[in-house]
Each structure stands twice: as structure tokens, then as C-alpha cells.
C-alpha positions as CSV (number, residue, x, y, z in Angstrom):
1,X,-170.6,-21.6,-67.8
2,X,-174.3,-21.1,-69.5
3,X,-176.7,-24.1,-70.0
4,X,-180.2,-24.6,-71.7
5,X,-182.1,-26.5,-68.8
6,X,-185.2,-27.5,-71.3
7,X,-188.3,-29.4,-69.0
8,X,-191.5,-30.4,-70.9
9,X,-194.5,-30.6,-68.5
10,X,-196.5,-33.1,-67.4
11,X,-199.5,-33.9,-69.5
12,X,-202.8,-32.5,-68.3
13,X,-200.7,-30.4,-65.7
14,X,-202.1,-27.2,-66.2
15,X,-203.6,-27.0,-62.7
16,X,-200.2,-27.4,-61.4
17,X,-199.0,-24.8,-63.0
18,X,-201.1,-22.6,-62.3
19,X,-201.9,-23.0,-58.4
20,X,-197.8,-22.5,-58.3
21,X,-197.4,-20.2,-60.8
22,X,-196.6,-16.8,-58.5
23,X,-194.6,-19.4,-55.9
24,X,-192.4,-20.4,-59.1
25,X,-192.1,-16.4,-60.6
26,X,-190.6,-15.3,-56.3
27,X,-188.7,-18.1,-56.9
28,X,-186.7,-17.2,-60.5
29,X,-186.7,-14.1,-58.9
30,X,-185.1,-14.8,-56.4
31,X,-182.5,-17.3,-58.3
32,X,-182.4,-14.9,-60.6
33,X,-178.2,-14.4,-60.9
34,X,-177.7,-18.0,-62.4
35,X,-181.6,-18.6,-64.2
36,X,-180.9,-15.6,-66.7
37,X,-183.3,-16.6,-68.6
38,X,-187.0,-18.4,-68.2
39,X,-189.7,-18.8,-70.0
40,X,-192.9,-21.1,-71.6
41,X,-192.8,-23.1,-74.6
42,X,-196.0,-23.6,-76.0
43,X,-197.2,-24.9,-79.5
44,X,-199.8,-21.9,-80.3
45,X,-199.2,-18.4,-78.7
46,X,-203.0,-19.0,-76.7
47,X,-202.3,-22.3,-76.0
48,X,-201.0,-22.9,-72.6
49,X,-198.0,-24.1,-72.0
50,X,-196.1,-27.8,-73.0
51,X,-192.6,-26.9,-71.9
52,X,-190.1,-24.8,-70.4
53,X,-186.7,-23.3,-71.1
54,X,-183.9,-22.0,-69.1
55,X,-180.8,-20.2,-69.4
56,X,-178.7,-20.8,-66.5
57,X,-175.3,-19.9,-65.4
58,X,-173.8,-22.6,-63.4
59,X,-170.4,-24.7,-63.0
60,X,-171.7,-27.6,-63.9
61,X,-174.7,-29.7,-65.8
62,X,-175.0,-31.3,-62.1
63,X,-175.6,-28.0,-60.4
64,X,-177.8,-26.8,-62.4
65,X,-180.6,-29.8,-61.8
66,X,-179.8,-29.9,-58.4
67,X,-180.8,-25.5,-58.5
68,X,-184.0,-26.9,-60.6
69,X,-184.5,-29.4,-57.9
70,X,-186.0,-26.4,-55.3
71,X,-188.5,-24.5,-58.1
72,X,-191.2,-24.9,-57.0
73,X,-193.2,-26.5,-60.6
74,X,-190.4,-29.7,-60.0
75,X,-191.4,-29.5,-56.2
76,X,-195.3,-29.6,-57.3
77,X,-194.7,-32.7,-59.7
78,X,-195.2,-30.3,-63.1
79,X,-192.4,-31.6,-64.9
80,X,-191.6,-34.5,-66.7
81,X,-188.5,-34.5,-68.5
82,X,-185.4,-32.4,-68.1
83,X,-182.0,-32.1,-70.4
84,X,-179.1,-30.0,-69.9
85,X,-177.2,-28.6,-72.7
86,X,-173.7,-26.7,-72.3
87,X,-174.6,-23.1,-74.2
88,X,-172.6,-20.7,-75.5
89,X,-174.4,-17.1,-76.4
90,X,-173.5,-15.1,-79.3
91,X,-176.2,-12.6,-79.3
92,X,-176.0,-10.2,-76.5
93,X,-179.1,-11.1,-73.9
94,X,-180.2,-7.5,-74.1
95,X,-182.0,-8.2,-77.4
96,X,-184.7,-10.1,-75.9
97,X,-186.0,-7.4,-73.8
98,X,-187.7,-5.8,-77.3
99,X,-188.5,-9.4,-79.0
């Protein structure tokens, strides 16, 4: 099954993101078979991220949450909230590469 996992960051937490970004990217690379798409969300392109979204392949919403708890951003306190949604893709993920 596919899920969307939507995070919000804690206010004034950019220093946490910057400190653990390389570790987080390495974690995403290591979990690429499960976290199919991951990216930060901003209110304007030049502003720091305030949230993030993942598309995750997993057996259940609980498995998505368990996986996210091993991410360095979660472990080190960047995230304020998480929401899991069931997701059905209607377009090819390959189209995202040209975005």
C-alpha cells in the first residue's frame, strides 16, 4: 500500500534541520525502497522549510509511523506533527523528475 506522511516542523527549528540534514539524506537513501518520494515544503521557494511530505510504501499506517521514528529528523526533535493518509497514485512517479 502507499501512504502520504505529512510532517510539520517545530517553530524555530531550522538549526536542527541544518545540523542533521546530511544524516537525514543518508537515512532516506538507505530507506529508498520504502520512502519513494520525500521532500521539504516551503511557503516561498527562498524561505526555509516548514514541513515535509513523504510517499511511503508500507503494510499499514502504523508501519509508516514506526519507520518515521527512526529518521534522524524525528530522533533529534525537528518534527512537531505527523499525519498519515492512504494514497493512490494516478500518475507515474517518473514525471516528478522533470518538475
